C-alpha positions in Angstrom: 17.5 -90.4 87.4 15.9 -90.7 83.5 15.1 -87.4 83.7 18.7 -86.3 84.7 20.1 -88.4 82.2 18.7 -86.1 79.7 18.9 -83.0 80.7 15.8 -82.7 81.7 13.5 -81.0 84.3 13.6 -83.2 87.4 10.0 -83.9 89.2 9.3 -84.2 93.0 6.9 -87.6 92.4 6.1 -89.0 88.9 2.5 -90.6 90.6 1.2 -86.9 91.9 -1.7 -87.0 89.1 -2.0 -83.4 90.1 1.6 -82.5 88.6 1.1 -81.4 85.0 4.5 -80.8 84.0 5.5 -82.4 81.3 8.4 -84.6 82.7 6.0 -86.0 85.3 3.2 -86.6 82.7 5.7 -88.5 80.5 7.0 -90.5 83.3 3.6 -91.3 84.4 2.6 -92.8 80.9 5.9 -94.6 80.3 7.2 -95.8 83.8 5.6 -98.8 85.0 4.9 -100.1 81.4 9.0 -100.1 80.9 10.0 -101.4 83.9 7.4 -104.6 83.8 8.8 -105.3 80.1 12.6 -104.8 81.5 11.5 -107.7 84.3 9.6 -109.8 82.0 12.7 -109.7 79.4 15.7 -111.6 81.8 15.1 -114.0 84.4 16.4 -112.1 87.2 16.9 -113.4 90.6 15.7 -110.8 92.3 11.8 -111.3 90.9 11.8 -114.7 91.1 9.3 -116.5 93.3 7.9 -120.1 93.9 4.5 -120.9 94.3 2.0 -124.3 94.6 -0.9 -122.9 92.0 -4.5 -123.2 93.1 -6.6 -125.3 91.0 -10.0 -123.6 89.0 -12.9 -125.1 89.8 -13.5 -124.0 85.9 -11.5 -127.2 84.0 -10.6 -126.4 80.1 -13.2 -128.1 77.4 -10.7 -130.0 75.7 -7.0 -130.8 75.7 -6.0 -130.5 79.4 -7.4 -132.2 82.5 -6.7 -129.4 84.9 -6.4 -125.8 84.7 -4.7 -123.6 87.5 -4.7 -119.3 88.4 -1.7 -117.9 87.8 -0.5 -115.2 90.7 -1.5 -112.0 90.4 1.8 -110.4 90.6 2.9 -113.3 87.3 5.1 -111.4 84.8 6.5 -114.7 83.1 7.3 -118.2 83.9 10.4 -119.7 84.5 9.1 -124.2 85.3 6.5 -125.9 86.1 8.9 -128.0 88.8 8.4 -132.1 88.6 10.9 -133.1 91.6 13.2 -133.8 88.2 17.1 -133.0 88.4 16.9 -131.6 84.6 18.6 -127.9 84.0 16.1 -125.0 84.9 13.6 -124.4 82.3 13.0 -128.5 81.3 10.8 -130.6 82.6 8.5 -134.0 81.4 5.6 -132.2 82.4 4.0 -130.9 79.2 1.8 -127.7 80.0 0.5 -124.1 78.5 0.1 -120.7 79.5 -3.4 -119.4 78.3 -5.0 -116.0 79.3 -4.3 -116.0 83.3 -4.4 -120.1 83.7 -2.0 -122.7 83.0 -3.6 -125.1 81.9 -2.2 -128.9 82.6 -2.6 -132.7 82.8 -1.0 -132.7 86.7 -3.4 -132.7 89.6 -0.9 -130.6 91.4 1.7 -127.5 90.2 5.0 -125.9 91.5 5.8 -122.8 89.6 8.8 -120.8 89.6 8.2 -117.6 87.9 9.4 -114.0 87.6 6.7 -111.7 89.3 6.2 -107.6 89.2 8.4 -106.5 92.2 6.8 -102.6 92.6 9.0 -101.1 94.9 12.6 -99.9 93.6 13.7 -100.8 97.0 13.5 -104.7 96.0 15.1 -103.8 92.9 18.7 -105.1 91.9 21.5 -102.0 91.8 21.8 -103.6 87.6 18.5 -103.9 87.0 18.0 -99.6 88.2 20.6 -98.8 85.9 19.4 -100.6 82.6 15.8 -99.0 83.4 16.8 -95.7 84.1 18.3 -96.0 80.6 15.6 -97.4 78.8 13.2 -94.5 79.9 15.4 -91.6 79.8 15.7 -93.6 75.9 11.4 -93.3 75.9 10.9 -89.7 77.3 14.6 -88.0 75.2 12.0 -87.2 72.5 9.2 -86.4 74.1 10.8 -84.0 76.4 13.6 -82.3 74.0 11.8 -82.7 70.9 12.9 -84.3 67.4 15.0 -82.1 66.8 18.9 -82.6 65.9 20.0 -82.2 69.6 17.6 -84.6 71.1 18.0 -87.2 68.3 21.8 -86.9 69.3 21.0 -88.3 72.9 18.7 -90.9 71.7 21.2 -92.2 69.6 24.2 -91.9 72.8 21.2 -93.9 75.2 20.7 -96.7 72.9 24.4 -97.4 71.9 24.9 -97.2 75.9 21.8 -99.5 76.3 22.5 -101.9 73.5 26.2 -101.5 72.4 27.9 -99.9 69.4 30.2 -101.5 66.8 31.2 -98.0 66.4 33.2 -98.1 70.0 33.5 -101.7 70.3 31.5 -102.2 73.3 29.1 -104.1 74.6 25.9 -102.5 76.1 24.4 -102.6 79.3 21.8 -104.8 79.2 24.2 -107.2 78.2 26.3 -107.2 80.5 23.6 -106.8 83.3 22.4 -109.8 82.2 25.5 -111.7 82.0 26.3 -110.9 85.3 23.5 -112.1 86.8 23.5 -115.4 85.3 26.3 -115.8 87.4 24.9 -115.6 90.6 24.3 -118.9 90.9 25.9 -122.5 91.7 25.2 -124.9 88.1 26.2 -128.8 87.6 29.6 -128.9 86.3 29.0 -130.1 82.0 30.8 -132.9 82.6 28.3 -134.2 85.1 24.8 -133.4 82.7 23.9 -136.5 81.2 24.0 -135.4 77.6 25.7 -132.2 75.7 22.5 -130.8 74.9 21.7 -130.6 78.6 25.5 -128.6 79.0 24.0 -126.5 76.1 21.1 -126.1 77.5 22.0 -125.0 81.2 24.5 -122.1 80.0 27.6 -124.8 81.1 28.9 -125.1 77.9 
């Protein structure tokens, strides 16, 4: 789809390392990194997961009492659940992410996080729309060159992705993230304990 967006030759399977087509080579270079970066950039609902973490036998040397292994598919943390009713992302628990571990003073940890969803069959359609454009933006110059035509296509894709004051419109990234955030029930603003809580939870 990204190759089609920039008018490049279609390929059969980008994972086929024997395919020396220029498009296949650049797709192998950019695809996974671009997908992971986009998945990490927003709290996509299709990529959310909950897990009780396994404790590492190698405790931190100082500052924290325990260390826990982050999941192998971990991309971004959302929250460490402490049983409170605080708005999402807030907690009474202090902790720190360091390398592939979570450091904390709690004897058990329940983590909500964004995971790497490898199969496109499990992706949200809106995520795919954004990924197609981001990948196209990376492919257009290597495949078409940095000439006038390639730069013009790149400019159009960027405007479609991030919006354009010239055309007075919001970009795909902004629209799909807003739609993804709407698919949840949040406590009403008047029910939250403080104005700051309402603001943090996007209710304000």
